[in-house]
VMD Tcl script that builds the backbone (N, CA, C; Angstrom):
set m [mol new atoms 294]
animate dup $m
set s [atomselect $m all]
$s set {name element resname resid chain x y z} {
  {N N UNK 1 A 103.265 104.179 88.436}
  {CA C UNK 1 A 102.490 103.044 88.949}
  {C C UNK 1 A 101.261 102.665 88.156}
  {N N UNK 2 A 101.051 101.552 87.869}
  {CA C UNK 2 A 99.921 101.022 86.941}
  {C C UNK 2 A 98.711 100.985 87.862}
  {N N UNK 3 A 97.865 101.567 87.327}
  {CA C UNK 3 A 96.254 101.599 87.852}
  {C C UNK 3 A 95.471 100.317 87.320}
  {N N UNK 4 A 95.034 99.519 88.167}
  {CA C UNK 4 A 94.393 98.494 88.068}
  {C C UNK 4 A 92.876 98.774 87.412}
  {N N UNK 5 A 92.429 98.378 86.447}
  {CA C UNK 5 A 90.988 98.311 85.936}
  {C C UNK 5 A 90.325 97.140 85.570}
  {N N UNK 6 A 89.079 96.845 86.072}
  {CA C UNK 6 A 88.661 95.582 85.860}
  {C C UNK 6 A 87.525 95.908 84.735}
  {N N UNK 7 A 86.522 95.372 84.583}
  {CA C UNK 7 A 85.449 95.592 83.436}
  {C C UNK 7 A 84.782 96.944 83.857}
  {N N UNK 8 A 84.698 97.694 82.782}
  {CA C UNK 8 A 84.184 99.059 83.029}
  {C C UNK 8 A 82.649 99.098 83.373}
  {N N UNK 9 A 82.303 100.041 84.345}
  {CA C UNK 9 A 80.798 100.171 84.549}
  {C C UNK 9 A 80.203 99.094 85.097}
  {N N UNK 10 A 80.847 98.012 85.969}
  {CA C UNK 10 A 80.204 97.012 86.513}
  {C C UNK 10 A 80.301 96.999 88.005}
  {N N UNK 11 A 80.954 97.860 88.666}
  {CA C UNK 11 A 81.299 97.918 90.179}
  {C C UNK 11 A 79.784 98.334 90.724}
  {N N UNK 12 A 79.806 97.537 91.948}
  {CA C UNK 12 A 78.609 97.986 92.713}
  {C C UNK 12 A 78.816 99.159 93.743}
  {N N UNK 13 A 80.055 99.548 93.721}
  {CA C UNK 13 A 80.259 100.853 94.881}
  {C C UNK 13 A 79.346 101.900 94.665}
  {N N UNK 14 A 78.881 102.425 95.762}
  {CA C UNK 14 A 77.866 103.547 95.679}
  {C C UNK 14 A 78.312 104.376 97.105}
  {N N UNK 15 A 78.344 105.779 96.726}
  {CA C UNK 15 A 78.593 106.547 97.950}
  {C C UNK 15 A 77.507 107.608 97.959}
  {N N UNK 16 A 76.798 107.965 99.038}
  {CA C UNK 16 A 75.980 108.816 99.488}
  {C C UNK 16 A 76.716 110.092 100.063}
  {N N UNK 17 A 77.062 110.976 99.172}
  {CA C UNK 17 A 77.969 112.112 99.575}
  {C C UNK 17 A 77.187 112.892 100.740}
  {N N UNK 18 A 75.917 112.727 100.703}
  {CA C UNK 18 A 75.147 113.560 101.862}
  {C C UNK 18 A 75.342 113.082 103.271}
  {N N UNK 19 A 75.542 111.727 103.247}
  {CA C UNK 19 A 75.849 110.956 104.577}
  {C C UNK 19 A 77.064 111.239 105.160}
  {N N UNK 20 A 78.013 111.478 104.158}
  {CA C UNK 20 A 79.543 111.356 104.420}
  {C C UNK 20 A 79.924 112.501 105.466}
  {N N UNK 21 A 80.584 112.030 106.567}
  {CA C UNK 21 A 80.843 113.174 107.467}
  {C C UNK 21 A 82.410 113.366 107.512}
  {N N UNK 22 A 83.250 112.941 106.500}
  {CA C UNK 22 A 84.440 113.473 106.162}
  {C C UNK 22 A 85.474 112.698 107.150}
  {N N UNK 23 A 85.222 111.527 107.742}
  {CA C UNK 23 A 86.105 111.119 108.618}
  {C C UNK 23 A 87.590 110.666 108.122}
  {N N UNK 24 A 87.510 110.416 106.643}
  {CA C UNK 24 A 88.662 109.897 106.112}
  {C C UNK 24 A 89.021 108.294 106.063}
  {N N UNK 25 A 88.228 107.691 106.835}
  {CA C UNK 25 A 88.501 106.424 106.857}
  {C C UNK 25 A 88.667 105.463 105.467}
  {N N UNK 26 A 87.661 105.996 104.491}
  {CA C UNK 26 A 87.386 105.221 103.417}
  {C C UNK 26 A 88.840 105.210 102.371}
  {N N UNK 27 A 89.365 106.271 102.116}
  {CA C UNK 27 A 90.451 106.476 101.286}
  {C C UNK 27 A 91.670 105.741 102.079}
  {N N UNK 28 A 91.694 105.736 103.458}
  {CA C UNK 28 A 92.810 105.361 104.141}
  {C C UNK 28 A 92.665 103.722 104.029}
  {N N UNK 29 A 91.558 103.051 103.920}
  {CA C UNK 29 A 91.600 101.517 103.910}
  {C C UNK 29 A 91.390 101.023 102.408}
  {N N UNK 30 A 91.215 101.909 101.343}
  {CA C UNK 30 A 90.851 101.368 99.995}
  {C C UNK 30 A 92.231 100.950 99.403}
  {N N UNK 31 A 92.448 99.633 99.131}
  {CA C UNK 31 A 93.877 99.377 98.566}
  {C C UNK 31 A 94.046 99.613 96.982}
  {N N UNK 32 A 93.158 100.259 96.311}
  {CA C UNK 32 A 93.401 100.643 95.165}
  {C C UNK 32 A 93.070 102.088 94.764}
  {N N UNK 33 A 93.076 102.857 95.858}
  {CA C UNK 33 A 92.914 104.568 95.725}
  {C C UNK 33 A 91.626 104.886 94.921}
  {N N UNK 34 A 90.625 104.183 95.221}
  {CA C UNK 34 A 89.429 104.495 94.622}
  {C C UNK 34 A 88.735 105.571 94.967}
  {N N UNK 35 A 88.980 106.099 96.352}
  {CA C UNK 35 A 88.539 107.167 97.046}
  {C C UNK 35 A 89.628 108.020 97.533}
  {N N UNK 36 A 89.028 109.543 97.529}
  {CA C UNK 36 A 89.986 110.495 97.953}
  {C C UNK 36 A 88.894 111.472 98.848}
  {N N UNK 37 A 89.739 112.163 99.586}
  {CA C UNK 37 A 88.977 113.404 100.575}
  {C C UNK 37 A 89.180 114.463 99.635}
  {N N UNK 38 A 88.058 115.263 99.414}
  {CA C UNK 38 A 88.067 116.488 98.559}
  {C C UNK 38 A 86.863 117.473 99.428}
  {N N UNK 39 A 87.324 118.807 99.785}
  {CA C UNK 39 A 86.556 119.543 100.426}
  {C C UNK 39 A 85.765 118.884 101.573}
  {N N UNK 40 A 86.643 118.170 102.391}
  {CA C UNK 40 A 85.982 117.656 103.529}
  {C C UNK 40 A 85.098 116.427 103.546}
  {N N UNK 41 A 84.880 116.066 102.430}
  {CA C UNK 41 A 84.225 114.781 102.039}
  {C C UNK 41 A 84.852 113.763 101.156}
  {N N UNK 42 A 84.318 112.671 101.333}
  {CA C UNK 42 A 84.809 111.571 100.464}
  {C C UNK 42 A 84.301 111.657 99.085}
  {N N UNK 43 A 85.210 111.230 97.934}
  {CA C UNK 43 A 84.839 111.187 96.483}
  {C C UNK 43 A 85.341 110.082 95.861}
  {N N UNK 44 A 84.525 109.433 95.029}
  {CA C UNK 44 A 84.982 108.278 94.196}
  {C C UNK 44 A 85.809 108.924 93.005}
  {N N UNK 45 A 87.110 108.607 93.060}
  {CA C UNK 45 A 87.877 109.135 91.746}
  {C C UNK 45 A 88.039 108.023 90.669}
  {N N UNK 46 A 87.962 106.941 90.965}
  {CA C UNK 46 A 88.117 105.833 89.926}
  {C C UNK 46 A 87.456 104.674 90.197}
  {N N UNK 47 A 86.159 104.619 89.927}
  {CA C UNK 47 A 85.214 103.563 90.405}
  {C C UNK 47 A 85.464 102.198 89.791}
  {N N UNK 48 A 85.967 102.290 88.551}
  {CA C UNK 48 A 86.423 101.199 87.950}
  {C C UNK 48 A 87.477 100.350 88.340}
  {N N UNK 49 A 88.281 100.938 89.206}
  {CA C UNK 49 A 89.385 100.326 89.940}
  {C C UNK 49 A 89.045 99.460 91.270}
  {N N UNK 50 A 87.894 99.777 91.657}
  {CA C UNK 50 A 87.234 99.030 92.809}
  {C C UNK 50 A 87.199 97.554 92.550}
  {N N UNK 51 A 87.899 96.815 93.611}
  {CA C UNK 51 A 87.707 95.512 93.467}
  {C C UNK 51 A 86.539 94.772 94.628}
  {N N UNK 52 A 85.825 95.594 94.965}
  {CA C UNK 52 A 84.676 95.131 95.631}
  {C C UNK 52 A 85.050 94.384 96.984}
  {N N UNK 53 A 86.092 94.946 97.775}
  {CA C UNK 53 A 86.570 94.394 98.732}
  {C C UNK 53 A 85.488 94.615 100.050}
  {N N UNK 54 A 85.150 95.688 100.168}
  {CA C UNK 54 A 84.111 96.059 101.108}
  {C C UNK 54 A 84.717 96.727 102.421}
  {N N UNK 55 A 86.060 97.030 102.161}
  {CA C UNK 55 A 86.731 97.672 103.237}
  {C C UNK 55 A 86.145 99.019 103.592}
  {N N UNK 56 A 85.883 99.734 102.592}
  {CA C UNK 56 A 85.485 101.213 102.830}
  {C C UNK 56 A 83.999 101.199 103.488}
  {N N UNK 57 A 83.158 100.333 102.951}
  {CA C UNK 57 A 81.872 100.203 103.679}
  {C C UNK 57 A 81.837 99.707 105.097}
  {N N UNK 58 A 82.517 98.803 105.386}
  {CA C UNK 58 A 82.661 98.117 106.650}
  {C C UNK 58 A 83.271 99.236 107.680}
  {N N UNK 59 A 84.176 100.060 107.250}
  {CA C UNK 59 A 84.843 101.097 107.985}
  {C C UNK 59 A 84.100 102.475 108.028}
  {N N UNK 60 A 82.953 102.592 107.336}
  {CA C UNK 60 A 82.270 104.110 107.442}
  {C C UNK 60 A 81.301 103.994 108.550}
  {N N UNK 61 A 81.499 104.934 109.420}
  {CA C UNK 61 A 80.679 104.932 110.782}
  {C C UNK 61 A 79.340 105.372 110.342}
  {N N UNK 62 A 79.052 105.946 109.258}
  {CA C UNK 62 A 77.750 106.390 108.944}
  {C C UNK 62 A 76.899 105.674 107.653}
  {N N UNK 63 A 77.601 104.580 107.292}
  {CA C UNK 63 A 77.060 103.887 106.237}
  {C C UNK 63 A 76.714 104.726 104.935}
  {N N UNK 64 A 77.661 105.652 104.658}
  {CA C UNK 64 A 77.464 106.375 103.290}
  {C C UNK 64 A 78.164 105.621 102.121}
  {N N UNK 65 A 78.744 104.530 102.495}
  {CA C UNK 65 A 79.158 103.667 101.228}
  {C C UNK 65 A 78.481 102.381 101.233}
  {N N UNK 66 A 78.334 101.845 100.293}
  {CA C UNK 66 A 77.782 100.511 99.926}
  {C C UNK 66 A 78.510 99.783 98.742}
  {N N UNK 67 A 78.665 98.620 98.847}
  {CA C UNK 67 A 79.247 97.751 97.886}
  {C C UNK 67 A 79.040 96.240 98.161}
  {N N UNK 68 A 78.612 95.709 97.171}
  {CA C UNK 68 A 78.341 94.109 97.134}
  {C C UNK 68 A 79.566 93.413 97.084}
  {N N UNK 69 A 80.335 93.244 98.448}
  {CA C UNK 69 A 81.588 92.554 98.436}
  {C C UNK 69 A 81.752 91.175 98.250}
  {N N UNK 70 A 82.575 90.762 97.809}
  {CA C UNK 70 A 82.873 89.366 97.300}
  {C C UNK 70 A 83.855 89.146 96.434}
  {N N UNK 71 A 83.363 88.490 95.369}
  {CA C UNK 71 A 84.371 88.194 94.133}
  {C C UNK 71 A 84.381 89.325 93.026}
  {N N UNK 72 A 83.747 90.466 93.191}
  {CA C UNK 72 A 83.910 91.613 92.401}
  {C C UNK 72 A 83.267 91.256 91.085}
  {N N UNK 73 A 83.663 91.683 90.014}
  {CA C UNK 73 A 82.903 91.437 88.653}
  {C C UNK 73 A 82.939 90.213 88.172}
  {N N UNK 74 A 83.736 89.404 88.674}
  {CA C UNK 74 A 83.676 87.968 88.267}
  {C C UNK 74 A 82.550 87.278 88.436}
  {N N UNK 75 A 81.832 87.678 89.361}
  {CA C UNK 75 A 80.380 87.187 89.577}
  {C C UNK 75 A 79.639 87.441 88.210}
  {N N UNK 76 A 79.584 88.603 87.769}
  {CA C UNK 76 A 78.811 88.913 86.386}
  {C C UNK 76 A 79.238 88.230 85.360}
  {N N UNK 77 A 80.510 88.014 85.280}
  {CA C UNK 77 A 80.862 87.015 84.090}
  {C C UNK 77 A 80.383 85.758 84.219}
  {N N UNK 78 A 80.668 85.035 85.507}
  {CA C UNK 78 A 80.324 83.650 85.875}
  {C C UNK 78 A 78.808 83.543 85.291}
  {N N UNK 79 A 77.987 84.470 85.946}
  {CA C UNK 79 A 76.515 84.224 85.814}
  {C C UNK 79 A 76.044 84.591 84.331}
  {N N UNK 80 A 76.686 85.434 83.570}
  {CA C UNK 80 A 76.585 85.555 82.072}
  {C C UNK 80 A 76.902 84.287 81.440}
  {N N UNK 81 A 77.814 83.640 81.700}
  {CA C UNK 81 A 78.287 82.343 81.079}
  {C C UNK 81 A 77.092 81.464 81.194}
  {N N UNK 82 A 76.593 81.407 82.633}
  {CA C UNK 82 A 75.494 80.436 82.937}
  {C C UNK 82 A 74.171 80.751 82.287}
  {N N UNK 83 A 74.395 82.025 81.539}
  {CA C UNK 83 A 73.064 82.239 80.840}
  {C C UNK 83 A 71.968 83.103 81.830}
  {N N UNK 84 A 72.431 83.510 82.840}
  {CA C UNK 84 A 71.533 84.466 83.594}
  {C C UNK 84 A 71.444 85.781 83.172}
  {N N UNK 85 A 70.270 86.433 83.011}
  {CA C UNK 85 A 70.248 87.534 82.290}
  {C C UNK 85 A 69.983 88.777 83.088}
  {N N UNK 86 A 69.762 88.849 84.573}
  {CA C UNK 86 A 69.064 89.789 85.260}
  {C C UNK 86 A 69.913 89.871 86.480}
  {N N UNK 87 A 70.267 91.000 86.989}
  {CA C UNK 87 A 70.774 91.205 88.245}
  {C C UNK 87 A 72.023 90.518 88.449}
  {N N UNK 88 A 72.980 90.235 87.282}
  {CA C UNK 88 A 74.192 89.229 87.355}
  {C C UNK 88 A 75.445 90.002 88.383}
  {N N UNK 89 A 75.352 91.328 88.298}
  {CA C UNK 89 A 76.403 92.151 88.877}
  {C C UNK 89 A 76.001 92.842 90.134}
  {N N UNK 90 A 74.714 92.859 90.430}
  {CA C UNK 90 A 74.478 93.594 91.786}
  {C C UNK 90 A 72.900 93.603 91.972}
  {N N UNK 91 A 72.693 93.861 93.126}
  {CA C UNK 91 A 71.223 93.879 93.614}
  {C C UNK 91 A 70.460 94.987 92.820}
  {N N UNK 92 A 69.297 94.654 92.095}
  {CA C UNK 92 A 68.475 95.459 91.307}
  {C C UNK 92 A 69.079 96.307 90.193}
  {N N UNK 93 A 70.092 95.557 89.678}
  {CA C UNK 93 A 70.701 96.414 88.534}
  {C C UNK 93 A 70.353 95.473 87.267}
  {N N UNK 94 A 70.331 95.861 86.293}
  {CA C UNK 94 A 70.191 95.148 84.962}
  {C C UNK 94 A 71.618 94.505 84.463}
  {N N UNK 95 A 71.551 93.444 83.940}
  {CA C UNK 95 A 72.848 92.614 83.730}
  {C C UNK 95 A 73.843 93.431 82.863}
  {N N UNK 96 A 74.958 93.522 83.473}
  {CA C UNK 96 A 76.090 94.504 82.787}
  {C C UNK 96 A 76.870 93.548 81.819}
  {N N UNK 97 A 76.732 92.191 81.894}
  {CA C UNK 97 A 77.625 91.318 80.941}
  {C C UNK 97 A 77.010 90.782 79.798}
  {N N UNK 98 A 75.691 90.896 79.708}
  {CA C UNK 98 A 74.859 90.175 78.575}
  {C C UNK 98 A 74.929 90.923 77.406}
}
mol reanalyze $m
mol bondsrecalc $m
mol representation Tube
mol addrep $m
């Protein structure tokens, strides 16, 4: 099976493993297998495969996951083309595409 990868290191997905209670919902709903359960906690295994759909964050009962869902890394590309040089790929991040 081919693994989808978008632009490297631009995904906004974040996991706070200290908050994770190990419910297993995030790997269950992730369409690209970005998350797995390991030792009773969720773990990101391929962050660059994340399409930023937000299913993991919406289904997390303890808000251990965060992602700026929407159009994914395409927003970074478009903002770069428009000449925007800061926070083009996510809140409080430097521009990943400039």
